[in-house]
C-alpha positions as CSV (number, residue, x, y, z in Angstrom):
1,M,-21.2,-46.3,75.3
2,A,-19.9,-42.7,76.1
3,G,-17.7,-42.2,78.7
4,H,-18.6,-40.4,81.6
5,G,-19.3,-36.6,81.3
6,D,-19.6,-37.0,77.6
7,P,-22.9,-36.1,76.0
8,P,-24.9,-38.8,74.5
9,E,-24.5,-38.2,71.1
10,G,-20.5,-38.3,71.8
11,E,-17.8,-35.8,71.7
12,P,-18.8,-32.8,69.4
13,D,-17.4,-32.2,66.1
14,G,-14.3,-30.1,65.8
15,P,-11.1,-29.3,67.5
16,P,-11.6,-28.9,71.2
17,G,-12.3,-25.6,72.7
18,A,-13.9,-24.2,69.3
19,D,-17.1,-23.7,71.0
20,D,-15.4,-21.9,73.7
21,D,-13.5,-19.5,71.2
22,E,-16.9,-19.0,69.2
23,Y,-18.8,-17.5,72.6
24,R,-15.5,-16.2,73.8
25,S,-16.6,-12.5,73.1
26,V,-19.9,-12.9,74.6
27,V,-20.3,-12.0,78.1
28,F,-23.8,-13.2,80.1
29,D,-23.1,-10.9,83.0
30,E,-25.7,-9.5,85.0
31,S,-26.6,-6.5,82.9
32,F,-26.8,-8.6,79.7
33,I,-29.8,-10.8,81.6
34,R,-31.2,-8.0,82.7
35,A,-31.4,-6.5,79.2
36,A,-33.2,-9.9,78.0
37,R,-36.7,-9.5,76.5
38,L,-37.5,-13.1,77.5
39,Q,-37.4,-14.4,80.9
40,E,-37.5,-18.3,81.8
41,F,-39.7,-19.0,85.2
42,S,-38.3,-20.5,87.8
43,A,-39.2,-23.8,88.8
44,R,-41.5,-23.3,91.1
45,E,-43.5,-21.0,88.8
46,R,-43.3,-23.5,86.2
47,M,-45.5,-25.9,88.4
48,S,-48.0,-23.2,88.6
49,D,-50.6,-23.3,85.7
50,H,-48.5,-21.4,83.0
51,S,-49.0,-22.4,79.3
52,H,-45.3,-20.9,78.8
53,A,-42.1,-21.3,79.7
54,V,-40.9,-18.0,79.5
55,R,-42.3,-14.4,80.0
56,K,-42.1,-10.7,78.3
57,L,-40.2,-8.3,79.9
58,P,-40.8,-4.5,79.7
59,P,-38.7,-3.1,76.6
60,H,-37.3,-0.3,78.4
61,L,-34.7,-1.6,80.2
62,P,-31.0,-0.6,80.4
63,T,-28.8,-2.1,77.6
64,V,-25.1,-3.8,78.0
65,S,-22.7,-0.9,78.3
66,P,-20.5,-0.6,75.2
67,G,-16.8,-1.5,75.6
68,K,-17.4,-4.3,78.5
69,R,-14.7,-6.3,78.8
70,S,-15.1,-10.0,78.0
71,R,-13.6,-12.7,79.8
72,G,-11.1,-13.3,77.3
73,G,-9.8,-9.8,77.1
74,G,-12.4,-8.6,73.4
75,R,-15.3,-6.3,73.8
76,R,-18.7,-6.8,72.5
77,R,-20.9,-4.3,71.2
78,F,-24.5,-3.5,70.9
79,G,-26.9,-1.2,69.4
80,N,-24.0,0.4,66.7
81,G,-25.3,-1.5,63.6
82,P,-27.0,1.9,62.3
83,R,-24.0,3.6,62.8
84,Q,-22.0,1.7,60.6
85,L,-24.4,1.5,58.1
86,L,-24.1,5.4,57.9
87,L,-20.4,5.4,58.0
88,L,-20.4,2.7,55.3
89,L,-22.7,5.0,53.1
90,L,-20.9,8.0,53.5
91,V,-17.8,6.5,52.8
92,L,-19.7,5.4,49.2
93,V,-20.9,8.7,48.8
94,L,-17.4,10.6,49.1
95,S,-15.6,7.7,46.9
96,F,-18.3,8.0,44.3
97,G,-17.7,12.1,44.4
98,T,-14.1,11.9,44.4
99,A,-14.2,9.4,41.1
100,V,-16.8,12.2,39.5
101,Y,-14.3,15.1,40.3
102,L,-11.2,13.6,39.0
103,G,-13.1,12.4,35.8
104,L,-13.9,16.0,35.3
105,R,-10.6,17.4,36.3
106,N,-8.5,14.9,34.3
107,P,-5.3,16.5,33.9
108,Y,-4.6,14.5,30.5
109,R,-7.3,15.8,28.6
110,P,-6.8,17.2,24.8
111,P,-6.0,20.8,24.5
112,P,-9.5,22.8,23.6
113,V,-9.5,23.1,19.6
114,R,-8.9,26.7,18.2
115,A,-11.4,28.5,16.2
116,A,-10.5,28.7,12.7
117,E,-9.3,32.3,11.7
118,K,-10.4,34.0,8.4
119,A,-7.7,33.4,5.8
120,R,-5.5,36.1,4.7
121,I,-5.6,36.4,0.8
122,S,-3.9,38.4,-2.3
123,V,-3.9,38.0,-5.6
124,I,-1.6,39.9,-8.2
125,P,-2.3,40.0,-11.9
126,L,0.5,39.9,-14.3
127,A,0.4,41.7,-17.4
128,P,2.3,40.9,-20.5
129,E,4.8,43.7,-22.0
130,G,3.4,42.9,-25.7
131,R,1.1,40.2,-27.3
132,V,0.3,37.1,-26.1
133,P,2.0,34.0,-28.1
134,G,-0.3,31.6,-29.7
135,G,-0.1,28.2,-31.3
136,A,-0.6,24.4,-30.8
137,P,-0.5,23.6,-27.1
138,A,2.3,21.1,-27.4
139,E,4.4,23.5,-29.2
140,L,3.6,26.0,-26.8
141,L,4.4,23.9,-23.6
142,A,7.7,22.7,-25.8
143,H,9.0,26.0,-25.8
144,S,8.0,27.1,-22.5
145,P,9.4,26.9,-18.9
146,A,6.7,24.4,-18.4
147,A,7.9,21.8,-20.9
148,R,9.3,19.8,-18.2
149,F,6.5,20.1,-15.7
150,R,4.8,16.9,-14.7
151,I,0.8,16.2,-15.9
152,G,-2.1,16.9,-13.5
153,A,-1.8,15.4,-9.8
154,E,1.7,13.9,-10.6
155,G,2.8,17.1,-10.4
156,I,2.1,17.7,-6.7
157,T,4.7,15.4,-4.7
158,V,4.3,14.9,-1.1
159,P,7.4,14.9,1.2
160,G,8.2,12.1,3.0
161,A,6.4,11.9,6.6
162,R,8.3,11.9,9.8
163,P,6.2,12.2,13.5
164,T,6.5,15.3,15.0
165,G,5.8,16.6,19.0
166,D,1.9,15.9,19.0
167,F,1.3,14.3,15.3
168,A,2.3,10.6,14.9
169,E,3.5,9.6,11.3
170,G,0.3,8.4,9.9
171,Q,-1.3,12.0,11.0
172,V,1.2,13.8,9.3
173,V,0.6,11.6,6.1
174,A,-3.1,12.3,6.5
175,A,-2.3,16.2,6.5
176,L,-0.6,16.1,3.4
177,A,-3.0,14.0,1.9
178,V,-5.7,16.8,2.7
179,V,-3.3,19.5,1.2
180,K,-3.0,17.2,-2.2
181,D,-6.4,17.0,-2.5
182,Y,-7.4,20.6,-1.7
183,L,-4.9,21.4,-4.6
184,V,-6.3,19.0,-7.0
185,A,-9.9,19.9,-6.6
186,S,-9.1,24.0,-6.3
187,S,-6.5,23.8,-9.6
188,L,-6.8,20.8,-11.3
189,D,-10.8,19.8,-11.4
190,P,-12.1,20.4,-14.7
191,D,-15.4,21.2,-13.3
192,V,-14.2,23.8,-10.9
193,L,-12.1,25.6,-13.4
194,M,-14.8,26.1,-15.6
195,G,-16.8,27.6,-13.2
196,R,-19.6,24.8,-13.1
197,T,-19.2,24.0,-9.0
198,V,-17.2,24.8,-6.1
199,R,-18.2,22.1,-3.8
200,P,-15.4,19.7,-4.2
201,V,-13.1,22.9,-2.7
202,R,-15.9,24.0,-0.1
203,V,-16.2,20.6,1.6
204,L,-12.5,20.5,2.3
205,L,-12.6,23.7,4.3
206,D,-12.8,23.8,8.0
207,P,-16.8,24.7,8.7
208,E,-15.6,28.0,10.4
209,Q,-14.2,29.1,7.0
210,Q,-17.4,28.1,4.8
211,G,-18.9,31.4,5.4
212,Q,-16.1,33.2,4.3
213,F,-15.8,31.1,1.2
214,D,-19.2,31.6,0.3
215,R,-19.1,35.5,0.6
216,S,-16.0,35.3,-1.6
217,F,-18.2,34.4,-4.4
218,T,-21.3,36.2,-3.8
219,D,-19.9,39.6,-3.0
220,P,-16.4,39.6,-3.5
221,A,-14.1,42.2,-2.2
222,D,-10.8,43.7,-2.4
223,D,-10.2,43.5,1.2
224,G,-7.7,41.0,1.6
225,R,-10.5,38.1,2.8
226,H,-13.0,37.6,0.0
227,D,-11.0,37.0,-3.4
228,P,-12.5,34.0,-5.2
229,I,-9.4,33.3,-6.8
230,G,-7.7,33.1,-3.2
231,W,-9.9,30.0,-2.7
232,L,-9.3,28.3,-6.3
233,V,-8.5,28.7,-9.7
234,R,-11.6,29.7,-12.0
235,F,-12.3,31.0,-15.5
236,D,-15.4,32.2,-17.4
237,P,-16.6,29.8,-19.5
238,G,-18.2,32.1,-22.0
239,K,-14.9,33.5,-22.5
240,V,-12.3,30.9,-22.5
241,A,-12.0,27.0,-22.8
242,L,-9.4,24.4,-22.0
243,A,-7.5,23.9,-25.3
244,D,-5.6,20.9,-23.4
245,S,-7.1,18.8,-20.4
246,Q,-3.7,18.3,-19.1
247,V,-2.7,20.5,-16.8
248,R,1.3,21.0,-16.3
249,V,2.3,21.5,-12.5
250,R,5.4,21.9,-10.6
251,G,6.1,22.7,-7.0
252,S,6.9,21.7,-3.5
253,M,5.1,21.1,-0.1
254,R,6.5,21.4,3.5
255,Y,5.1,20.8,7.2
256,E,6.3,21.6,10.8
257,E,4.6,21.7,14.0
258,T,4.4,25.6,15.3
259,A,2.5,25.1,18.3
260,P,1.5,22.1,20.5
261,G,-1.4,20.2,18.8
262,T,-0.9,22.5,15.6
263,L,0.4,21.2,12.4
264,E,0.7,23.8,9.3
265,V,1.7,22.8,5.9
266,T,3.0,25.1,3.1
267,S,2.6,24.6,-0.6
268,D,4.3,26.2,-3.4
269,H,3.0,25.3,-7.0
270,V,3.1,26.5,-10.6
271,F,-0.1,25.5,-12.8
272,V,0.1,25.9,-16.6
273,Y,-3.2,25.8,-18.4
274,A,-3.5,25.7,-22.4
275,L,-6.6,28.0,-23.1
276,R,-8.6,29.0,-26.2
277,P,-11.3,31.1,-26.9
278,A,-14.7,29.9,-26.0
279,G,-16.8,28.9,-29.1
280,T,-14.9,30.3,-31.6
281,T,-13.8,28.0,-34.9
282,G,-12.6,30.7,-37.1
283,P,-11.1,34.2,-37.0
284,T,-13.0,36.7,-34.4
285,A,-11.6,39.7,-36.0
286,R,-9.1,40.8,-39.0
287,D,-6.4,41.4,-36.6
288,A,-7.0,38.6,-34.2
289,P,-5.1,35.0,-34.5
290,P,-6.9,31.7,-35.6
291,A,-9.5,30.4,-33.1
292,E,-7.2,27.4,-33.1
293,D,-4.6,29.1,-32.0
294,A,-4.2,28.4,-27.9
295,S,-2.1,30.4,-25.4
296,L,-1.0,29.6,-22.2
297,F,-1.8,30.8,-19.1
298,T,0.3,30.5,-15.9
299,V,-1.0,30.6,-12.2
300,R,1.5,30.5,-9.2
301,R,0.0,29.4,-5.8
302,E,1.3,29.6,-2.1
303,L,-0.9,28.3,0.4
304,R,-0.5,27.6,4.0
305,F,-2.8,25.2,5.8
306,R,-3.2,24.7,9.3
307,F,-4.6,21.5,11.0
308,S,-5.6,20.3,14.7
309,V,-6.1,16.5,15.7
310,D,-9.5,16.6,15.4
311,D,-9.3,18.1,11.7
312,L,-7.7,14.8,10.3
313,P,-10.6,12.6,10.9
314,R,-12.9,14.9,9.2
315,H,-10.4,15.3,6.3
316,Q,-11.0,19.3,6.5
317,V,-8.3,21.8,6.9
318,A,-8.2,25.8,7.5
319,L,-6.5,27.7,5.0
320,L,-4.3,30.7,6.6
321,N,-2.8,32.5,3.5
322,S,-3.4,32.2,-0.2
323,A,-1.0,34.0,-2.3
324,A,-1.6,34.0,-5.9
325,Q,0.1,35.4,-9.3
326,A,-1.5,34.7,-12.6
327,G,-1.2,35.9,-16.1
328,P,-1.5,37.0,-18.7
329,Q,-4.2,39.3,-18.3
330,S,-4.8,43.0,-17.6
331,C,-4.8,44.8,-14.6
332,A,-8.2,45.5,-13.3
333,A,-9.7,47.8,-10.6
334,D,-12.5,45.7,-9.9
335,V,-12.4,42.1,-8.0
336,P,-13.5,39.7,-10.8
337,R,-15.4,36.5,-9.8
338,S,-13.2,34.4,-12.0
339,L,-9.6,35.1,-13.6
340,R,-9.9,36.9,-16.9
341,P,-7.0,35.6,-19.5
342,L,-5.3,37.2,-22.4
343,L,-5.6,34.8,-25.6
344,A,-3.2,34.4,-28.0
345,G,-2.6,37.8,-29.9
346,E,-4.1,40.1,-27.5
347,R,-2.4,42.9,-25.4
348,A,-2.9,44.1,-21.9
349,K,-5.2,47.3,-21.7
350,P,-3.2,50.3,-19.9
351,H,-3.8,50.7,-16.1
352,S,-3.4,53.3,-14.0
353,P,-3.5,52.5,-10.3
354,A,-6.3,53.2,-8.3
355,A,-5.8,56.4,-5.9
356,T,-5.6,55.7,-2.5
357,D,-6.3,58.0,0.5
358,P,-4.4,57.8,3.4
359,Y,-6.9,59.3,5.5
360,T,-9.7,57.0,4.8
361,T,-10.5,54.5,7.8
362,G,-11.0,50.8,7.0
363,P,-9.0,48.0,5.5
364,A,-6.2,49.3,3.5
365,T,-7.2,48.0,-0.4
366,P,-3.8,48.6,-2.5
367,A,-3.9,48.0,-6.0
368,L,-1.8,45.2,-6.9
369,C,-0.5,44.4,-10.3
370,G,2.5,43.0,-11.6
371,T,4.5,42.5,-14.9
372,L,4.6,39.6,-16.8
373,S,8.5,38.8,-17.5
374,P,8.6,37.5,-21.4
375,L,11.0,34.7,-19.8
376,A,8.0,33.1,-18.4
377,E,6.1,33.1,-21.9
378,P,6.7,30.6,-24.9
379,S,9.4,31.8,-27.2
380,G,9.9,31.1,-31.0
381,V,6.6,29.9,-31.5
382,G,3.9,30.9,-34.4
383,S,1.5,33.7,-35.5
384,G,1.0,34.7,-32.0
385,G,4.6,35.3,-31.0
386,P,5.8,38.3,-28.8
387,A,5.6,41.6,-30.7
388,G,6.5,45.3,-29.7
């Protein structure tokens, strides 16, 4: 049986004084009682005929003043719930706005991609001093500076790749691979060489340069921008054909990071083609060599490419500069859509440079032509050997 002063159920659960701590911050003073909406009837009132034990008080009574000190020294505040909710909502809005602002102003964003500039192009024909040597392709190659050149893509060697400031080793490897693909497509692909297509070269170019590329073939001009031979090697299939499908190649390639986020690759290669007249099986003229006699045609291409980090996943490149020297061919005043090789036994036509007016405004268009050194031609071979 519970002792004197204990409740019938025994002592409450929990440590002594727990209930006192729970209600320590609540003060039932006079102002709190007056603020109550419900009030218990007195004993005399409950003896009357009332069905309820409490009465409702008018709503407009003063509330307990905030900051009323409790018995335990704490404070109990009433009526500040909406204010706390508004403050919490304001903090959330400010936090979200700050996160969005920092995301838009990220200081580590990659630099903007530079727009591809137009390629600068120069093509110099090399005229022979005498007749073009002719003979069997193998014999011509054996007696030429190209005797030790490699065949096809094997002659386009790629240097060892090392990381630069903004480009990892793998990215440098990818850039060099794109340059090699461009050289193969523009200098070795038989369909490109014989003028049947330009697509393998076009798809490797930055999209912003493709318009310049297209105009070079539809409307070629001697303006240093729109010469077709600056983009690729191309022959007229109505005049010449490949006497040997194995093109001889030798050259080099180098790279450097010229600016933050910009990698430039420079290639310098010599391509040697064995050509014959197209569609001929016998002598074409009394003083012409037999049609089976081939001749060599040499093209030196110096190209400079630029890559950004965004170009590498697209497997595309921007061509900055293209300088080509090609011969033997005659110097021409116009800009042809394809190369015009001189074949075995042919001579270069006399050429007078076009007049240049220094008072004319606009892009300068100097007429450029070179002379093909006899040392660059096969020596000591058959019927089409050099003649004075």
